[in-house]
Structure formats: C-alpha cells, structure tokens
Gaussian input, Z-matrix of N, CA and C with variables (Angstrom, degrees):
# hf/3-21g

backbone

0 1
 N
 C     1     B1
 C     2     B2     1     A1
 N     3     B3     2     A2     1     D1
 C     4     B4     3     A3     2     D2
 C     5     B5     4     A4     3     D3
 N     6     B6     5     A5     4     D4
 C     7     B7     6     A6     5     D5
 C     8     B8     7     A7     6     D6
 N     9     B9     8     A8     7     D7
 C    10    B10     9     A9     8     D8
 C    11    B11    10    A10     9     D9
 N    12    B12    11    A11    10    D10
 C    13    B13    12    A12    11    D11
 C    14    B14    13    A13    12    D12
 N    15    B15    14    A14    13    D13
 C    16    B16    15    A15    14    D14
 C    17    B17    16    A16    15    D15
 N    18    B18    17    A17    16    D16
 C    19    B19    18    A18    17    D17
 C    20    B20    19    A19    18    D18
 N    21    B21    20    A20    19    D19
 C    22    B22    21    A21    20    D20
 C    23    B23    22    A22    21    D21
 N    24    B24    23    A23    22    D22
 C    25    B25    24    A24    23    D23
 C    26    B26    25    A25    24    D24
 N    27    B27    26    A26    25    D25
 C    28    B28    27    A27    26    D26
 C    29    B29    28    A28    27    D27
 N    30    B30    29    A29    28    D28
 C    31    B31    30    A30    29    D29
 C    32    B32    31    A31    30    D30
 N    33    B33    32    A32    31    D31
 C    34    B34    33    A33    32    D32
 C    35    B35    34    A34    33    D33
 N    36    B36    35    A35    34    D34
 C    37    B37    36    A36    35    D35
 C    38    B38    37    A37    36    D36
 N    39    B39    38    A38    37    D37
 C    40    B40    39    A39    38    D38
 C    41    B41    40    A40    39    D39
 N    42    B42    41    A41    40    D40
 C    43    B43    42    A42    41    D41
 C    44    B44    43    A43    42    D42
 N    45    B45    44    A44    43    D43
 C    46    B46    45    A45    44    D44
 C    47    B47    46    A46    45    D45
 N    48    B48    47    A47    46    D46
 C    49    B49    48    A48    47    D47
 C    50    B50    49    A49    48    D48
 N    51    B51    50    A50    49    D49
 C    52    B52    51    A51    50    D50
 C    53    B53    52    A52    51    D51
 N    54    B54    53    A53    52    D52
 C    55    B55    54    A54    53    D53
 C    56    B56    55    A55    54    D54
 N    57    B57    56    A56    55    D55
 C    58    B58    57    A57    56    D56
 C    59    B59    58    A58    57    D57
 N    60    B60    59    A59    58    D58
 C    61    B61    60    A60    59    D59
 C    62    B62    61    A61    60    D60
 N    63    B63    62    A62    61    D61
 C    64    B64    63    A63    62    D62
 C    65    B65    64    A64    63    D63
 N    66    B66    65    A65    64    D64
 C    67    B67    66    A66    65    D65
 C    68    B68    67    A67    66    D66
 N    69    B69    68    A68    67    D67
 C    70    B70    69    A69    68    D68
 C    71    B71    70    A70    69    D69
 N    72    B72    71    A71    70    D70
 C    73    B73    72    A72    71    D71
 C    74    B74    73    A73    72    D72
 N    75    B75    74    A74    73    D73
 C    76    B76    75    A75    74    D74
 C    77    B77    76    A76    75    D75
 N    78    B78    77    A77    76    D76
 C    79    B79    78    A78    77    D77
 C    80    B80    79    A79    78    D78
 N    81    B81    80    A80    79    D79
 C    82    B82    81    A81    80    D80
 C    83    B83    82    A82    81    D81
 N    84    B84    83    A83    82    D82
 C    85    B85    84    A84    83    D83
 C    86    B86    85    A85    84    D84
 N    87    B87    86    A86    85    D85
 C    88    B88    87    A87    86    D86
 C    89    B89    88    A88    87    D87
 N    90    B90    89    A89    88    D88
 C    91    B91    90    A90    89    D89
 C    92    B92    91    A91    90    D90
 N    93    B93    92    A92    91    D91
 C    94    B94    93    A93    92    D92
 C    95    B95    94    A94    93    D93
 N    96    B96    95    A95    94    D94
 C    97    B97    96    A96    95    D95
 C    98    B98    97    A97    96    D96
 N    99    B99    98    A98    97    D97
 C   100   B100    99    A99    98    D98
 C   101   B101   100   A100    99    D99
 N   102   B102   101   A101   100   D100
 C   103   B103   102   A102   101   D101
 C   104   B104   103   A103   102   D102
 N   105   B105   104   A104   103   D103
 C   106   B106   105   A105   104   D104
 C   107   B107   106   A106   105   D105
 N   108   B108   107   A107   106   D106
 C   109   B109   108   A108   107   D107
 C   110   B110   109   A109   108   D108
 N   111   B111   110   A110   109   D109
 C   112   B112   111   A111   110   D110
 C   113   B113   112   A112   111   D111
 N   114   B114   113   A113   112   D112
 C   115   B115   114   A114   113   D113
 C   116   B116   115   A115   114   D114
 N   117   B117   116   A116   115   D115
 C   118   B118   117   A117   116   D116
 C   119   B119   118   A118   117   D117
 N   120   B120   119   A119   118   D118
 C   121   B121   120   A120   119   D119
 C   122   B122   121   A121   120   D120
 N   123   B123   122   A122   121   D121
 C   124   B124   123   A123   122   D122
 C   125   B125   124   A124   123   D123
 N   126   B126   125   A125   124   D124
 C   127   B127   126   A126   125   D125
 C   128   B128   127   A127   126   D126
 N   129   B129   128   A128   127   D127
 C   130   B130   129   A129   128   D128
 C   131   B131   130   A130   129   D129
 N   132   B132   131   A131   130   D130
 C   133   B133   132   A132   131   D131
 C   134   B134   133   A133   132   D132
 N   135   B135   134   A134   133   D133
 C   136   B136   135   A135   134   D134
 C   137   B137   136   A136   135   D135
 N   138   B138   137   A137   136   D136
 C   139   B139   138   A138   137   D137
 C   140   B140   139   A139   138   D138
 N   141   B141   140   A140   139   D139
 C   142   B142   141   A141   140   D140
 C   143   B143   142   A142   141   D141
 N   144   B144   143   A143   142   D142
 C   145   B145   144   A144   143   D143
 C   146   B146   145   A145   144   D144
 N   147   B147   146   A146   145   D145
 C   148   B148   147   A147   146   D146
 C   149   B149   148   A148   147   D147
 N   150   B150   149   A149   148   D148
 C   151   B151   150   A150   149   D149
 C   152   B152   151   A151   150   D150
 N   153   B153   152   A152   151   D151
 C   154   B154   153   A153   152   D152
 C   155   B155   154   A154   153   D153

   B1=1.4493
   B2=1.5337
   B3=1.3324
   B4=1.4593
   B5=1.5263
   B6=1.3032
   B7=1.4583
   B8=1.5208
   B9=1.3157
   B10=1.4641
   B11=1.5276
   B12=1.3364
   B13=1.4624
   B14=1.5198
   B15=1.3178
   B16=1.4632
   B17=1.5222
   B18=1.3172
   B19=1.4698
   B20=1.5268
   B21=1.3038
   B22=1.4655
   B23=1.5243
   B24=1.2941
   B25=1.4657
   B26=1.5280
   B27=1.3216
   B28=1.4651
   B29=1.5205
   B30=1.3125
   B31=1.4630
   B32=1.5288
   B33=1.3074
   B34=1.4626
   B35=1.5324
   B36=1.3043
   B37=1.4638
   B38=1.5297
   B39=1.3138
   B40=1.4559
   B41=1.5284
   B42=1.3277
   B43=1.4683
   B44=1.5214
   B45=1.3272
   B46=1.4649
   B47=1.5208
   B48=1.3249
   B49=1.4665
   B50=1.5264
   B51=1.3201
   B52=1.4677
   B53=1.5272
   B54=1.3255
   B55=1.4607
   B56=1.5232
   B57=1.3191
   B58=1.4582
   B59=1.5268
   B60=1.3234
   B61=1.4669
   B62=1.5214
   B63=1.3207
   B64=1.4631
   B65=1.5192
   B66=1.3250
   B67=1.4667
   B68=1.5167
   B69=1.3265
   B70=1.4557
   B71=1.5254
   B72=1.3097
   B73=1.4604
   B74=1.5284
   B75=1.3248
   B76=1.4567
   B77=1.5195
   B78=1.3362
   B79=1.4618
   B80=1.5206
   B81=1.3168
   B82=1.4611
   B83=1.5154
   B84=1.2989
   B85=1.4578
   B86=1.5246
   B87=1.3299
   B88=1.4620
   B89=1.5287
   B90=1.3094
   B91=1.4631
   B92=1.5239
   B93=1.3141
   B94=1.4618
   B95=1.5267
   B96=1.3042
   B97=1.4621
   B98=1.5197
   B99=1.3176
   B100=1.4633
   B101=1.5210
   B102=1.3140
   B103=1.4589
   B104=1.5255
   B105=1.3164
   B106=1.4660
   B107=1.5316
   B108=1.3092
   B109=1.4517
   B110=1.5325
   B111=1.3178
   B112=1.4594
   B113=1.5299
   B114=1.3135
   B115=1.4498
   B116=1.5236
   B117=1.3103
   B118=1.4630
   B119=1.5198
   B120=1.3070
   B121=1.4587
   B122=1.5284
   B123=1.3131
   B124=1.4588
   B125=1.5276
   B126=1.3228
   B127=1.4630
   B128=1.5258
   B129=1.3230
   B130=1.4568
   B131=1.5275
   B132=1.3019
   B133=1.4635
   B134=1.5326
   B135=1.3148
   B136=1.4559
   B137=1.5295
   B138=1.3075
   B139=1.4668
   B140=1.5351
   B141=1.3239
   B142=1.4593
   B143=1.5157
   B144=1.3176
   B145=1.4618
   B146=1.5329
   B147=1.3346
   B148=1.4618
   B149=1.5372
   B150=1.3180
   B151=1.4509
   B152=1.5299
   B153=1.2924
   B154=1.4760
   B155=1.4934
   A1=109.82
   A2=116.15
   A3=120.24
   A4=111.01
   A5=114.66
   A6=119.72
   A7=109.74
   A8=114.96
   A9=119.69
   A10=109.38
   A11=115.58
   A12=121.22
   A13=106.82
   A14=117.08
   A15=120.22
   A16=110.63
   A17=115.93
   A18=121.30
   A19=112.13
   A20=116.45
   A21=120.50
   A22=112.23
   A23=116.27
   A24=120.13
   A25=113.58
   A26=116.82
   A27=119.60
   A28=110.46
   A29=115.34
   A30=119.42
   A31=108.99
   A32=116.16
   A33=121.48
   A34=111.05
   A35=115.75
   A36=121.81
   A37=110.67
   A38=117.15
   A39=121.17
   A40=111.61
   A41=117.44
   A42=120.81
   A43=110.40
   A44=116.45
   A45=120.69
   A46=111.28
   A47=115.94
   A48=120.55
   A49=110.50
   A50=117.22
   A51=121.54
   A52=111.17
   A53=116.32
   A54=120.43
   A55=111.46
   A56=117.37
   A57=120.53
   A58=111.74
   A59=117.44
   A60=120.92
   A61=111.39
   A62=117.38
   A63=121.26
   A64=113.51
   A65=116.65
   A66=119.92
   A67=111.09
   A68=114.59
   A69=121.06
   A70=108.30
   A71=116.68
   A72=121.13
   A73=109.38
   A74=116.50
   A75=121.74
   A76=108.81
   A77=116.07
   A78=120.41
   A79=110.32
   A80=115.65
   A81=121.80
   A82=107.83
   A83=116.42
   A84=120.22
   A85=109.12
   A86=118.93
   A87=120.72
   A88=112.33
   A89=116.96
   A90=120.73
   A91=110.30
   A92=117.53
   A93=121.02
   A94=112.87
   A95=117.32
   A96=121.10
   A97=110.00
   A98=117.25
   A99=121.36
   A100=109.07
   A101=115.73
   A102=120.93
   A103=106.65
   A104=118.20
   A105=120.28
   A106=111.57
   A107=115.13
   A108=121.28
   A109=108.64
   A110=117.17
   A111=121.69
   A112=111.81
   A113=117.30
   A114=120.85
   A115=111.72
   A116=117.75
   A117=121.56
   A118=110.68
   A119=116.23
   A120=120.00
   A121=110.44
   A122=116.71
   A123=120.91
   A124=110.98
   A125=117.20
   A126=120.56
   A127=110.81
   A128=116.54
   A129=120.02
   A130=110.91
   A131=117.72
   A132=121.09
   A133=111.18
   A134=117.36
   A135=122.26
   A136=111.98
   A137=116.19
   A138=121.26
   A139=110.82
   A140=115.30
   A141=121.24
   A142=109.66
   A143=116.53
   A144=120.72
   A145=107.69
   A146=118.01
   A147=120.37
   A148=114.02
   A149=118.30
   A150=121.37
   A151=112.18
   A152=117.21
   A153=119.25
   A154=111.83
   D1=136.54
   D2=-178.83
   D3=-79.33
   D4=150.31
   D5=175.78
   D6=-76.85
   D7=150.10
   D8=176.46
   D9=-78.63
   D10=129.46
   D11=177.21
   D12=-125.58
   D13=129.53
   D14=-179.20
   D15=-65.05
   D16=155.36
   D17=-177.85
   D18=-61.02
   D19=-33.80
   D20=-179.24
   D21=-62.33
   D22=-30.89
   D23=-176.28
   D24=-93.54
   D25=-4.89
   D26=178.66
   D27=-73.02
   D28=154.80
   D29=176.18
   D30=-75.08
   D31=165.33
   D32=-178.08
   D33=-60.70
   D34=-41.64
   D35=-179.92
   D36=-63.69
   D37=-45.11
   D38=-179.63
   D39=-66.90
   D40=-35.15
   D41=176.47
   D42=-62.46
   D43=-42.70
   D44=178.90
   D45=-60.47
   D46=-43.10
   D47=179.93
   D48=-63.33
   D49=-45.94
   D50=179.40
   D51=-61.76
   D52=-43.30
   D53=-179.19
   D54=-66.09
   D55=-40.85
   D56=-179.28
   D57=-66.50
   D58=-30.73
   D59=176.95
   D60=-66.70
   D61=-32.75
   D62=-177.62
   D63=-81.22
   D64=-21.47
   D65=-177.98
   D66=-71.68
   D67=149.45
   D68=179.34
   D69=-104.98
   D70=137.26
   D71=177.28
   D72=-83.17
   D73=136.11
   D74=177.01
   D75=-93.62
   D76=151.65
   D77=174.61
   D78=-70.96
   D79=-30.55
   D80=178.16
   D81=-141.36
   D82=159.45
   D83=179.61
   D84=-84.21
   D85=118.89
   D86=-179.12
   D87=-66.57
   D88=-24.04
   D89=-178.18
   D90=-74.54
   D91=-40.42
   D92=-175.72
   D93=-83.39
   D94=-5.54
   D95=-179.51
   D96=-68.18
   D97=131.68
   D98=-178.97
   D99=-102.41
   D100=125.77
   D101=176.99
   D102=-100.82
   D103=124.20
   D104=-178.25
   D105=-64.06
   D106=144.58
   D107=-179.70
   D108=-78.44
   D109=120.55
   D110=-176.89
   D111=-72.96
   D112=-28.78
   D113=-178.56
   D114=-66.04
   D115=-35.14
   D116=179.41
   D117=-61.90
   D118=-41.23
   D119=179.13
   D120=-63.71
   D121=-41.06
   D122=179.92
   D123=-64.32
   D124=-41.44
   D125=179.97
   D126=-62.12
   D127=-39.31
   D128=-179.89
   D129=-66.29
   D130=-37.88
   D131=-179.20
   D132=-70.83
   D133=-35.78
   D134=-176.42
   D135=-75.51
   D136=-26.49
   D137=-176.82
   D138=-53.53
   D139=130.35
   D140=-178.89
   D141=-124.64
   D142=129.38
   D143=179.48
   D144=-113.04
   D145=114.31
   D146=-176.21
   D147=-69.17
   D148=-19.68
   D149=-178.64
   D150=-72.93
   D151=-23.49
   D152=-176.38
   D153=-86.43

C-alpha cells in the first residue's frame, strides 16, 4: 500500500497525472460548439420584397 502524500508535496509531473485522472472526458467540446443566431432567422422571415 502506498503512503499518503499531500498534493503540495507532490512533484509537478505527479500532480498532472492526478489531475488528469480526475477530469472527465466530454463527447464533444462545449467551447467549439456553435449555437445558431436566432436573430438572423427572424430577419430572414421578416424580409419583404415588393416585386414578388
């Protein structure tokens, strides 16, 4: 059994490993997700062309 070592005393490499174990993987990146602009759709619907 390993001894308990506080996070402050861990090496930089070991801290990275511990942190990566705790992180959860996403199915998609929430940052890169594009949400369509609702106002653009409204402008297109409101547009009126008198020639038609």
